[in-house]
C-alpha positions, 0 to 999 in steps of 0.5 A: 500500500505504501510502497509502489512496485517499480513499473517495468518498461514496456520495451522488449528485446527480441533475439532471432537466430536460425532455430529460435526466437527469444523475447526478453524484457528490457532491464536497463537502457542507455544511449548506446546499449540495451540490457536484457537478460544478462546481455548488453546489446548495442542499439546500433545493431537493433531494428526498432519497432513500436507497439500500438499500445506503447513500448518498443521492440528492439529486434536483433538477429544473432548468432551464438558467438554474438550472444557470448560477446554480449554476455562478456560485455555485460559482465565487464560493465558490471565490474566495479573497476570498469563501471567507473571507466564507463562513467564518462564526464562524471568527476568526483570532488577530489579531482576538482580540489586537486585542480584548484590546489594546483592552480593556487600553487601555480599562482603563488609560484608566479607571484614569488618569481616576479617579486 
């Protein structure tokens, strides 16, 4: 009653290969990739279709080696060390403090050399 369930995205990933078709709900989506069922699939490889009731279907034609590589990419993104490497543009406060300290030392050095 007090807690709302997290609404799931109406988006799905459809994997089509020679012998089967699999449909997986989308877990997470970024600008470059779609995560579903332990796979990280690049959006560039997807064919996107829209449902009349709302939501999207990301359709991928895949081979077993393609799926294995997508699983490897998903594992790499989940590791904590590499997760920080994928966070482009986000800088911590310590990096900003180091920059300001270096600028202050540089300015003080310039004033000492001029005087």
